C-alpha positions in Angstrom: -62.9 -7.4 41.6 -63.8 -3.8 41.3 -60.6 -3.0 43.6 -58.0 -4.4 41.0 -59.6 -2.6 38.1 -57.8 0.6 38.7 -54.7 -1.1 39.5 -55.0 -3.2 36.4 -55.6 -0.2 34.3 -52.8 1.9 35.9 -50.5 -1.3 35.1 -51.4 -1.3 31.4 -51.1 2.3 31.0 -47.5 2.1 32.5 -46.9 -1.1 30.3 -47.9 1.2 27.2 -45.6 4.1 28.4 -42.5 1.6 28.6 -43.1 0.2 25.2 -43.6 3.8 23.7 -39.8 4.2 24.6 -40.3 8.0 24.2 -40.5 7.8 20.2 -41.4 10.9 18.4 -44.4 11.2 16.7 -42.6 10.7 13.3 -41.0 7.6 14.7 -44.3 6.1 15.9 -46.0 6.7 12.7 -43.1 5.3 10.5 -42.8 2.4 12.7 -46.4 1.8 12.7 -46.6 2.4 9.1 -43.8 0.1 8.3 -45.1 -2.8 10.3 -48.5 -2.6 8.7 -47.0 -2.7 5.3 -44.6 -5.7 6.0 -48.0 -7.4 7.4 -49.5 -6.8 4.3 -46.9 -8.3 2.3 -47.3 -11.5 4.5 -51.1 -11.2 3.9 -50.5 -11.3 -0.1 -47.6 -13.9 0.3 -49.4 -16.5 2.0 -52.1 -17.5 -0.5 -49.2 -17.5 -3.2 -47.1 -19.5 -1.4 -49.6 -21.8 -0.2 -51.0 -22.5 -3.9 -47.1 -22.9 -5.0 -46.3 -25.3 -2.4 -49.7 -27.3 -3.2 -51.3 -26.7 0.0 -54.4 -25.3 -1.5 -55.9 -25.4 -4.9 -54.7 -23.2 -7.7 -56.9 -20.2 -8.3 -55.9 -17.8 -11.0 -58.0 -15.0 -9.9 -56.8 -15.0 -6.5 -53.2 -15.8 -7.6 -53.4 -12.7 -10.0 -54.9 -10.3 -7.5 -52.6 -11.1 -4.7 -49.4 -11.2 -7.0 -50.7 -7.8 -8.5 -51.4 -6.1 -4.9 -48.1 -7.6 -3.7 -46.1 -6.0 -6.9 -48.2 -2.5 -6.2 -47.0 -2.5 -2.5 -43.2 -3.3 -3.4 -43.2 -0.4 -5.6 -44.5 1.9 -3.2 -42.0 4.6 -1.9 -41.1 3.2 1.5 -38.7 5.9 2.6 -40.7 7.5 5.0 -41.1 4.1 6.8 -37.3 3.9 7.9 -37.1 7.1 10.2 -33.5 6.6 12.4 -34.2 5.5 15.8 -36.7 2.9 14.9 -34.3 0.0 14.6 -34.2 -3.4 16.6 -33.1 -1.2 20.1 -36.9 -1.0 20.3 -39.1 -3.7 21.3 -41.4 -3.0 18.6 -38.9 -3.3 16.0 -36.7 -6.0 14.1 -34.9 -3.5 11.9 -31.1 -4.0 12.1 -29.3 -0.6 12.4 -27.6 -1.6 8.8 -30.7 -0.3 7.1 -29.5 3.1 8.0 -25.7 2.2 7.6 -25.7 0.5 4.5 -28.4 2.4 2.8 -27.4 1.3 -0.8 -27.6 -2.5 -0.1 -30.8 -1.9 1.6 -31.9 -0.1 -1.5 -30.9 -3.0 -3.8 -32.6 -5.7 -2.2 -35.7 -3.6 -1.9 -35.4 -3.1 -5.8 -34.9 -6.8 -6.0 -38.4 -7.4 -4.1 -39.7 -4.7 -6.5 -38.4 -6.7 -9.7 -39.2 -10.0 -8.5 -43.0 -9.1 -7.5 -43.7 -7.4 -10.8 -42.3 -10.3 -12.5 -44.7 -12.5 -10.5 -47.7 -10.5 -11.3 -47.2 -10.7 -14.8 -47.7 -14.6 -14.9 -49.4 -15.7 -11.5 -52.7 -16.0 -13.3 -51.2 -18.3 -15.9 -51.2 -21.4 -14.5 -49.9 -23.0 -11.3 -46.5 -23.9 -13.2 -45.8 -20.1 -14.0 -46.6 -19.1 -10.4 -44.2 -21.8 -8.9 -41.5 -20.7 -11.6 -42.1 -16.9 -10.4 -42.5 -17.5 -6.8 -39.3 -18.6 -5.7 -37.4 -15.3 -6.8 -39.7 -13.4 -4.6 -39.0 -15.9 -1.7 -35.3 -15.2 -2.2 -35.6 -11.5 -2.3 -37.5 -11.9 0.9 -34.4 -13.8 2.4 -32.1 -11.2 0.8 -33.2 -8.5 2.9 -34.5 -10.4 6.0 -30.7 -12.1 6.7 -28.8 -8.7 6.6 -31.4 -6.4 7.6 -33.8 -8.0 10.0 -33.1 -9.1 13.9 -34.3 -12.4 14.9 -37.7 -12.6 16.9 -36.9 -12.7 20.6 
């Protein structure tokens, strides 16, 4: 087993170099930040969606906190996340080139997400019916971005 350890380490380093695909530091930082941001969207959307679909019991405090955090994240200036050269031509990215070729369209759907999450944050703690009514537009705003601007998973 000891003889294979240096080989495995070298193989892992080679794979890491291939995955990096010669990104600049700016591109790597932007892509890493963008993916973390999207992961946090999912983190806050999960309990809200589960409550809206009656998969978990409604909890006003959890719903309000998640919705407020989601709205705050949607309001963040994300422009630094979208550096050219970090599109789906990279193994690590699912961002379609249309984000850069149709920036007005992308900004419009991003604003739709901000508006929908802000509306959700206003009512998420006011009861399950209010949450359900406001959650639908959030899901629609996600789809409005994913359909034209996110490549399918491999």
